[in-house]
C-alpha positions as CSV (number, residue, x, y, z in Angstrom):
1,M,70.7,73.0,-57.7
2,S,67.1,71.9,-57.4
3,R,65.7,69.8,-54.7
4,S,64.9,66.9,-56.9
5,L,68.5,66.7,-58.2
6,V,69.8,66.6,-54.5
7,C,67.5,63.7,-53.7
8,K,68.6,61.7,-56.7
9,C,72.3,62.1,-55.7
10,A,71.6,61.1,-52.1
11,C,69.8,58.0,-53.4
12,S,72.7,57.1,-55.7
13,L,75.2,57.4,-52.8
14,L,73.1,55.1,-50.6
15,V,72.8,52.5,-53.3
16,L,76.5,52.5,-53.9
17,A,77.3,52.3,-50.1
18,I,74.9,49.3,-49.8
19,S,76.4,47.6,-52.8
20,Y,80.0,48.1,-51.4
21,S,79.1,46.8,-48.0
22,C,77.7,43.6,-49.5
23,K,81.0,42.8,-51.0
24,I,82.9,42.8,-47.6
25,D,83.2,39.6,-45.5
26,M,82.1,40.1,-41.9
27,P,84.3,38.4,-39.2
28,K,83.1,35.1,-38.1
29,E,83.0,34.0,-34.4
30,T,85.5,31.2,-33.8
31,Q,85.7,28.8,-30.9
32,S,89.3,27.8,-29.7
33,S,89.5,24.2,-28.3
34,Y,91.5,23.4,-25.0
35,E,94.3,20.8,-25.2
36,T,93.4,17.5,-23.7
37,M,94.9,14.0,-23.2
38,T,93.8,10.6,-22.5
39,V,95.1,9.1,-19.1
40,E,97.1,5.9,-19.4
41,K,99.5,4.0,-17.3
42,K,103.4,4.0,-18.0
43,S,106.7,3.5,-16.3
44,I,108.8,6.5,-15.0
45,D,111.9,7.2,-13.1
46,V,111.2,9.2,-10.0
47,P,114.2,10.7,-8.3
48,M,114.5,10.1,-4.6
49,K,116.4,13.1,-2.9
50,F,118.4,13.1,0.2
51,S,120.4,15.8,1.9
52,A,124.0,14.7,2.2
53,K,127.4,15.8,3.4
54,M,130.7,14.9,1.7
55,K,133.6,13.2,3.6
56,G,136.9,11.9,2.4
57,Q,136.9,8.2,2.4
58,A,140.1,8.3,4.4
59,D,139.8,11.6,6.5
60,V,142.5,11.3,9.2
61,T,142.8,13.7,12.2
62,I,146.4,14.4,12.7
63,M,147.4,14.6,16.4
64,P,150.9,14.3,18.0
65,Q,151.9,11.2,19.9
66,V,154.3,13.0,22.2
67,S,154.4,16.4,24.0
68,G,156.8,19.2,22.9
69,Q,157.4,22.4,21.2
70,L,156.3,22.4,17.4
71,M,159.5,23.4,15.6
72,K,158.5,23.3,11.9
73,I,155.3,23.2,9.8
74,Y,156.1,21.8,6.3
75,V,152.6,22.1,4.7
76,T,150.0,24.7,4.1
77,E,146.2,24.6,4.1
78,G,144.6,23.0,1.0
79,Q,148.0,21.5,-0.1
80,Q,147.9,18.2,-1.7
81,V,150.2,15.7,0.1
82,T,151.2,12.1,-0.5
83,K,151.3,9.2,2.0
84,G,154.5,9.3,4.2
85,Q,155.1,13.0,3.4
86,T,156.5,15.1,6.4
87,L,153.9,17.5,7.9
88,F,155.2,18.7,11.2
89,V,158.3,18.3,13.4
90,I,158.4,18.6,17.2
91,D,161.5,19.3,19.1
92,S,163.3,16.0,19.5
93,R,166.2,16.9,21.9
94,N,164.4,15.4,24.9
95,A,163.6,12.2,23.0
96,Q,167.1,12.0,21.7
97,H,168.4,12.2,25.3
98,E,166.0,9.6,26.4
99,L,167.1,7.2,23.6
100,E,170.8,7.7,24.5
101,S,170.0,7.1,28.2
102,A,168.1,4.0,27.3
103,R,170.9,2.7,25.3
104,A,173.4,3.3,28.2
105,N,171.1,1.4,30.5
106,L,171.0,-1.5,28.0
107,Q,174.8,-1.7,27.8
108,A,174.9,-1.7,31.7
109,A,172.3,-4.5,31.8
110,N,174.2,-6.5,29.2
111,A,177.4,-6.1,31.3
112,N,175.6,-7.2,34.4
113,L,174.3,-10.2,32.6
114,Q,177.7,-11.3,31.5
115,A,179.0,-11.0,35.1
116,A,176.1,-13.0,36.3
117,R,176.7,-15.7,33.8
118,S,180.4,-15.8,34.7
119,Q,179.5,-16.1,38.3
120,A,177.1,-18.9,37.5
121,N,179.6,-20.9,35.5
122,S,182.1,-20.6,38.4
123,A,179.4,-21.7,41.0
124,K,178.5,-24.6,38.6
125,L,182.1,-25.8,38.4
126,E,182.5,-25.6,42.2
127,Y,179.3,-27.6,42.8
128,E,180.4,-30.3,40.3
129,S,183.9,-30.4,41.9
130,N,182.4,-30.8,45.4
131,K,180.0,-33.4,44.2
132,N,182.9,-35.6,42.9
133,L,184.7,-35.1,46.1
134,Y,181.6,-36.0,48.0
135,D,181.3,-39.1,46.0
136,K,184.8,-40.1,47.1
137,Q,183.9,-39.1,50.8
138,I,186.6,-36.5,50.7
139,V,184.3,-33.5,51.6
140,S,181.3,-33.4,53.9
141,N,177.6,-33.1,53.0
142,Y,177.6,-29.5,54.3
143,M,180.1,-28.5,51.7
144,L,178.1,-30.1,48.9
145,E,174.8,-28.4,49.9
146,S,176.7,-25.0,50.4
147,S,178.1,-25.2,46.8
148,L,174.6,-26.3,45.4
149,N,172.9,-23.3,47.1
150,S,175.6,-20.9,45.6
151,Y,175.0,-22.4,42.1
152,K,171.2,-21.8,42.5
153,Q,171.6,-18.2,43.6
154,A,174.0,-17.6,40.6
155,Q,171.3,-19.0,38.3
156,A,168.6,-16.7,39.8
157,A,171.0,-13.7,39.3
158,V,171.4,-14.7,35.7
159,S,167.6,-14.8,35.3
160,Q,167.3,-11.4,36.9
161,A,170.0,-9.9,34.8
162,Q,168.2,-11.3,31.6
163,A,165.0,-9.6,32.7
164,S,166.9,-6.3,33.3
165,V,168.3,-6.6,29.7
166,S,164.7,-7.2,28.3
167,Q,163.5,-4.1,30.1
168,A,166.4,-2.0,28.8
169,Q,165.7,-3.2,25.3
170,A,162.1,-2.3,25.7
171,A,163.1,1.2,27.0
172,V,165.4,1.6,23.9
173,S,162.6,0.7,21.5
174,R,160.1,3.0,23.4
175,A,162.6,5.9,23.2
176,R,163.3,5.1,19.5
177,V,159.6,5.3,18.8
178,N,159.0,8.4,20.7
179,L,161.9,9.9,18.7
180,G,160.1,8.9,15.5
181,F,156.9,10.5,16.8
182,C,158.7,13.9,16.7
183,T,158.4,13.7,12.9
184,I,154.7,13.6,12.0
185,S,154.0,12.2,8.5
186,S,150.8,11.9,6.4
187,P,149.3,8.4,6.8
188,V,147.3,8.9,3.6
189,S,147.4,10.8,0.4
190,G,145.1,13.7,0.4
191,I,144.4,17.5,1.0
192,I,145.5,19.4,4.2
193,G,142.6,20.9,6.0
194,E,142.7,23.8,8.4
195,I,145.9,24.0,10.5
196,S,145.2,25.2,14.0
197,V,148.7,25.5,15.4
198,H,151.8,27.7,14.7
199,A,155.5,27.0,14.8
200,G,156.6,27.5,18.4
201,D,153.4,26.3,20.1
202,Q,153.5,23.7,22.8
203,V,151.6,20.6,21.7
204,T,150.4,17.5,23.5
205,P,148.7,14.2,22.4
206,M,145.4,16.1,22.9
207,T,146.2,18.8,20.4
208,Q,144.7,18.6,16.9
209,L,147.1,19.8,14.3
210,T,145.1,19.4,11.1
211,I,143.0,16.8,9.1
212,V,144.2,15.1,6.1
213,S,141.3,14.4,3.7
214,G,142.0,11.3,1.6
215,N,140.1,12.8,-1.4
216,S,140.7,10.3,-4.2
217,Q,137.4,8.8,-3.2
218,M,134.7,10.8,-1.5
219,E,131.6,9.5,0.4
220,A,128.3,11.2,0.6
221,E,126.8,10.5,3.9
222,F,122.9,10.8,4.1
223,S,120.0,9.2,5.9
224,V,117.2,7.1,4.2
225,P,113.7,6.5,5.6
226,E,113.1,3.4,7.6
227,S,110.5,2.4,5.1
228,I,113.2,1.3,2.8
229,L,114.4,-1.3,5.3
230,E,110.7,-2.3,5.9
231,A,110.4,-2.8,2.2
232,M,113.3,-5.3,2.2
233,V,111.9,-7.1,5.2
234,S,108.4,-7.4,3.7
235,S,109.7,-8.7,0.5
236,G,111.6,-11.5,2.3
237,L,115.0,-10.6,1.0
238,T,117.9,-12.7,2.4
239,R,121.3,-11.3,3.3
240,E,122.6,-12.4,-0.2
241,D,119.5,-10.9,-1.8
242,K,120.2,-7.5,0.0
243,E,123.8,-7.5,-1.2
244,R,122.7,-8.2,-4.7
245,H,120.0,-5.6,-4.4
246,M,122.6,-3.1,-3.3
247,N,124.8,-3.9,-6.2
248,E,121.9,-3.6,-8.6
249,L,120.9,-0.1,-7.5
250,P,121.3,2.5,-10.2
251,D,124.1,5.1,-10.1
252,V,123.4,8.1,-7.9
253,S,124.1,11.8,-8.6
254,F,125.2,14.6,-6.4
255,V,124.0,18.1,-6.7
256,M,125.7,20.9,-4.9
257,K,123.8,23.7,-3.0
258,N,124.0,26.1,-6.0
259,G,122.2,23.5,-8.2
260,T,125.3,22.4,-10.1
261,E,125.4,18.6,-10.7
262,Y,128.8,16.9,-10.0
263,P,129.9,15.4,-13.3
264,H,130.8,11.9,-12.0
265,K,128.1,9.4,-10.9
266,G,128.4,7.5,-7.6
267,R,127.4,4.2,-6.2
268,I,125.5,3.1,-2.9
269,V,128.3,1.4,-0.9
270,S,126.8,0.9,2.6
271,L,123.5,0.9,4.5
272,T,123.6,0.4,8.2
273,G,121.3,-2.1,9.9
274,V,120.7,0.3,12.9
275,V,117.7,2.6,12.8
276,N,118.2,6.0,14.5
277,A,115.5,5.9,17.3
278,S,115.0,9.7,17.2
279,T,114.7,10.2,13.4
280,G,113.7,6.8,12.3
281,T,116.3,6.9,9.5
282,L,119.3,4.6,8.5
283,A,122.7,6.0,7.7
284,C,123.7,5.4,4.1
285,K,126.9,6.2,2.1
286,A,127.5,6.7,-1.6
287,A,131.0,6.8,-3.0
288,F,132.1,9.1,-5.7
289,P,135.3,9.2,-7.6
290,N,137.2,12.5,-7.2
291,P,140.0,12.5,-9.9
292,D,140.1,16.3,-10.3
293,G,139.9,17.1,-6.6
294,H,136.6,19.2,-7.0
295,L,134.9,17.6,-4.0
296,F,136.0,18.6,-0.5
297,S,135.1,17.2,2.9
298,G,132.3,19.1,4.5
299,V,130.6,20.0,1.2
300,Q,126.8,19.8,1.5
301,G,124.3,19.0,-1.3
302,T,121.7,16.4,-2.4
303,V,122.1,12.8,-3.4
304,I,119.6,11.8,-6.1
305,L,118.7,8.1,-6.4
306,P,116.4,7.2,-9.4
307,S,113.5,5.0,-8.5
308,R,111.8,3.0,-11.2
309,R,107.9,3.4,-10.9
310,S,105.9,1.0,-13.1
311,D,102.2,1.1,-14.2
312,V,101.4,4.7,-12.8
313,M,99.3,7.3,-14.2
314,V,101.4,10.3,-15.2
315,I,99.8,13.6,-16.1
316,P,101.5,17.1,-16.7
317,Q,101.6,19.6,-13.8
318,S,99.8,22.2,-16.0
319,A,96.6,20.0,-15.7
320,V,96.5,20.4,-12.0
321,L,94.7,23.2,-10.2
322,R,95.6,23.6,-6.5
323,L,92.9,24.9,-4.3
324,Q,94.2,25.3,-0.7
325,D,94.9,21.6,0.4
326,K,93.2,20.0,-2.6
327,S,94.3,19.1,-6.2
328,Q,91.8,19.1,-9.0
329,V,91.8,18.4,-12.7
330,Y,89.1,19.0,-15.3
331,K,87.8,15.7,-16.7
332,V,86.0,15.9,-20.1
333,K,82.6,14.1,-20.1
334,S,81.0,12.4,-23.1
335,D,79.1,15.7,-23.9
336,S,82.4,17.5,-24.3
337,T,81.8,19.6,-21.2
338,A,84.3,19.8,-18.3
339,T,83.8,18.7,-14.7
340,A,86.3,19.2,-11.9
341,V,87.5,16.1,-10.0
342,T,89.7,16.0,-6.9
343,V,92.9,13.8,-7.3
344,V,95.7,12.7,-5.0
345,I,99.1,13.2,-6.6
346,T,102.8,12.8,-5.8
347,D,105.6,14.8,-7.5
348,A,107.3,12.9,-10.3
349,G,110.5,14.8,-9.6
350,N,111.2,15.9,-13.2
351,G,109.7,19.4,-12.8
352,K,106.9,18.8,-15.3
353,D,104.8,15.7,-14.4
354,V,102.9,14.4,-11.4
355,I,101.8,10.9,-10.5
356,V,98.0,10.4,-10.0
357,T,97.3,7.8,-7.2
358,E,93.5,8.5,-6.7
359,G,90.7,10.3,-8.5
360,L,91.2,9.2,-12.2
361,N,91.0,6.0,-14.2
362,V,92.8,4.9,-17.3
363,G,91.0,6.2,-20.4
364,D,89.7,9.3,-18.8
365,R,90.1,12.4,-20.9
366,I,91.5,15.5,-19.1
367,V,92.3,19.2,-19.9
368,T,96.0,19.8,-19.9
369,V,96.3,23.4,-21.2
370,G,93.9,26.1,-20.3
371,A,92.4,24.4,-17.3
372,N,92.9,27.5,-15.0
373,N,90.4,29.4,-17.5
374,L,87.7,26.7,-17.3
375,Q,84.4,26.8,-15.4
376,E,82.3,23.9,-14.4
377,G,80.0,22.5,-17.3
378,Q,81.9,24.6,-19.9
379,R,82.4,22.9,-23.3
380,V,85.9,22.2,-24.3
381,L,85.7,20.1,-27.3
382,F,84.3,21.4,-30.6
383,P,83.9,19.7,-34.0
384,A,86.5,20.7,-36.6
385,E,85.4,23.0,-39.4
386,P,84.9,21.3,-42.8
387,K,87.6,22.0,-45.2
388,K,86.7,24.1,-48.2
389,K,86.9,22.6,-51.6
390,D,89.1,24.3,-54.2
């Protein structure tokens, strides 16, 4: 092959390569815009959270009223019981003996009373007879006075015998009550707590046998800041206004420690008027229905009370950059560049938003997505590309 032919072939290939390359579209440099929003005011429900502990509305500590040996335990821990159901039985033999002795003393006292009344009647008849004889001047004044004194003594003996009968009747009643105390029944319907004794133990009125938790209605006990009370005072609410305010409070929720929300809503039922000097809080209670018995005394969790906030600036958490103790957002200026501004925020409680109290104004435009990739003065808004005509 000659040299001239090689040159021609090379030139032809170069021309073909240039022509082919001209038909290929080169990739264009594109600019991606950041997501932004315009700040405005709106209303939002902010949950107020308080650590709480559940307690049965009718929790009762069961303690014996008399001393003795515990003979029988009729219930087990965690058992559902009804009001009046027998729980424990204490040895009643001593109480039975005391009752029989008291009844015997009562019979003796009644017999003494009857004898005293009989003697009083005899003394009365003798006095009346001597008085008639004295009026006829048959007996002396000494005989009359003697019979009168005897009658008065007989009346005093009757009064004393009546007092003895009353004491004996009281002793019988007391012995009967003590005998009844040997059988311990549940004062409320509920669930049996821990039983700290065993059959055969010696118990006294200081011995705690168990706790019956009246669990048809449970109460979550928690503390609220003193500022809530101060808000009521500063707003000039009267006693009737406070009661109406309590009734108008929204339903509350209870969230257990594992994050599970109890399915039934509760209501605020009480707010004490005494501030704890050491904590600066007030004791509060919220009542929750417990139809299925899922709540138990001692369960801890969180009471959530919704609080309505009106006319507040709400922005997404993704717009906020946290730098040590400061919070910043990127505000878009009129020339489409971003500038960092420091803001004061509070948690909106919903896991996605925050409330801005300082640093922004209504109508400001801020970057909501991609703020962590921005730099001061960087352009964030770009004109849309014109649509191609068909």
